[in-house]
N, C-alpha and C positions, 0 to 999 in steps of 0.2 A: 459534602464536597463532591463536585462533579468529576467524572472521568475525563481525561484529555482526549482531544482529537489528534490523531497520530498519523504520520506518514513514514513508511519504512522503504528504503531502497533495498530490495531483497537480493540483488546480485545474481551470481551464478547459483544453480542448484547445489553446487559443491559447498556453498556456505553452510549447509546443514552439517557437514562433516569436518570442515576446516576449523582451525583455531586462530585467534588473532584479536586485534583491537575491536573489530566490528562485532564479533561474537561476544566478547566481554561486555561491550556497551549495551547490546540488546539484553543480555542476561541481567545486568545491573538494573536496567530500566524495568524489566519484568519483576525483579525482586521488590522494587519500590512501588509498583502499581499492580493491584490485584482487582480487576473489575469482576463484576458478577457474570459478564459475558462480553464477547468481542464481536463486532460486525466488521468484516474484512472485505473491502472492495479490491478485487484481484485483477492485475493486468492480464492474467492468463485465462480469463473467462470473458468473452465478448458477446454482447447482444447489439441490437439495432438501437431503437429508442425506448424499448421496454426494459424494465428491471426485473430480473428473476431473483427470487430469494430462496436460498438453499434451506429447506425446512426439515430435513431428516433428523430424527432423534439420535441415530447412530451414524457416524461419519466413516467414509472410506477414503483412502488416499488415491490420488491420480498422479501417476509418474509420467508427466507430460513433457518428456525430454528424451533425447537419445544420445548414445555415444559416451556415456559416463561410466565410471567404475561400477561393478556389480553391487558393491555394498550400498551405493546410493539408492538402488531399487529395493533394498531390503530394509530401509528406514521405516520404522513404524511410529505413528503418532495417533493413537486411538482416541481422538477427541470426541466428545459428545456434542450433539447439536443442542439448539435452544429453540424448540418449536414455538414456545410462547413469545420469545423475543423476535423470531421470524415473523410471526403474525403481527406483532406490534410494528415492525419495520414496514410490512405491507400496508398496514392501516395508515401510517404516517405518510407514506409515499402516495397512496391513493388519494388522501385528503389534499395533497399538494398538486394533484392533477397528473401524476406520473402513471403510466401504464405499468402495472405490476402483476406478477404471477408467482405463486409459491411453486417450488421445485423440490419434490421429495426424493429425487433420484440423484441429484448432483452431489459429487464428493468434493474433497478438498484438493485443489491443484497446488503446485509447488509455490505459487505466489502466496498461498495461505499457510501451508504447513512448514515451509522453510523458516520464515521469521517467527512463527508461533513456537516452533520447537526450540528456538533459541531464547525466546522471551519467557515462555511458560513450559519448561521441560517436564514439569510434574504432570502435565496434561490435565490440569484442574480448572481450566477456564472454558466454558461452553462456547461454541463457535457458530456464527451465521455468516455464510459467504454470499457476496454479491458480485455481479459482473460489472464491466465497464460498458456503458451504453455508447457504442462507437459513433452513433449519429448525433449525439448531443454535443453542443458547443461547450467550451469551458464555462461560460456564464450559466448555462443550463445545469451543468454538473455542480456548480456552486449552490444552485437552488436545491438540488437533490440533497446535498450536505446540510443545508439549512432545514430541510424537512426532517432530517434525522437527528438534529441537534437535541431535541428533548430527551433522547435516549441517554445522553450523558448524565442528566440529572437522575436517571433511573438505574445507574450503576453499570452502564454499557459503554465500553470504549469503541469509538469509531476509528478504524484503521485503514488507510489507503496503502496498498502494496504495489510498488512498481519500480521506478527509477528516475532520478532527475536528469542524468545523462545516460542514455542507453542506446548504443549503436553497435550491434553485434559484428558488423563488418569491419569495425575499426578497433576491435579488441586485440591486445597482444596476449594470446592464450598461453604463450610459453613463459610469461613472467607475471606472476600475480602482483609483484611489487614493482612493475615497470614504471619509469618516469611518466608523469602525467603530461599528456599532450596539451598544448596551449589552447586550442579551440575548446576542448572539453572543460578546462579550468575556467575559461572566460564565461561560458554559459552558466556553469555551476556557481561562480561568484556573483554573477548578475542575479540569479535566482535568490541566493541567500540575502543579498542586499535589498531586493524588493520585498522579500518575506519579512525581514526585520523592520522595514519601513511600513509594513502592512499595506502595500500598494497592490491590492487584489486586481483592480482594473488593468494595471500594467502586466501582471502575471497572466491574466486572461488574454492579453494581446501578444503573448510571447512569440507567436509565429511571425508576426509582423515586425516586432520591435526588439526582440532579444538578440544579442550577438551570437552568431554560430548556431542559431536555432535549427537550421536545416540539417546540420550534422548531429546536434545533440538530441533532437527529437525527430528522427527520420520517419517514425510511425508513432501514433499518439497513445497506444494502449498502455505503455508504461508510465508516461508522464501524466495522463489525464486523471488517474485516481487522486492526484494531489488536490484537484479542485473540489472533490467531495470533502476531503479533509478541511480545506479552507472554509467551505460553507458550514461545516459542522462546528467550527471554532468559535463563532460569535464575533463581536466587535472588539477589535484591537486586543487580541490575546497576547499573553506572554509567550515568547518563543523559547523553547528549551531544545538545544541541539543534543540529540542522543548520540550521534556519531557524524563525523565529517572525514572525508578522505576518498581516495580512488583505489581501484584494483584493476589489473590488466591494462593499465595505461590510460583508459578512457571511461571506465565504468564507475560512475559516481555512486558511492554508498551513503550519501547524505541522508540522514534520518532525523526526524524532529517530532516534538510534541507541542501542541498549542493548548494553553490553559486559560 
């Protein structure tokens, strides 16, 4: 049985310390799914058109945020790397014509360790991190995911980490459970409907066609990992909603698996 292609909205770094429905949902998903390794495309690592592959055998955490409580900077997640899986990723991407480079120095940013600490708190799943190639189009990112698809048959989970609606300027930081703003709900609902209909071309045209796209996706680094997940999924997969909902008024925490 192949591993799923997954997308997780990782939310605020505080998600690593908070409790709630989102944390419970990721924990339950991790209990049901135990891959041999996980490849994570993180919104918090950006490249141009090339793809770097974190290949270290021992991982270190990157606390790439500021202004949060001290205890967040003390979180430890001593994940091991997967050099063999990293090499396999590089080979698959190179065969697909993608410029690729192994990176033995890169650690795990919070787009990686926050969701993994909730899904696999025992720190027993080796990790390979990938960046978002910012100069690639959605369709090109789908092809990156297609190149990685064989990994799923080899016991490797492909996971995009970002956010469906992610606009830091419109967050209500004072209320985690603030009412959802209409524009954010509209884009989130549009995305869910297109995903369930498996309308990948429409999703790739989100910037032109989706309602409220200019507010929901003011910058692309959090949304675009979803296209790698879509490409890794194959034809007409089953959609499993891991979690649905909002925090801070506009931050979609929608997360799903494709099988």
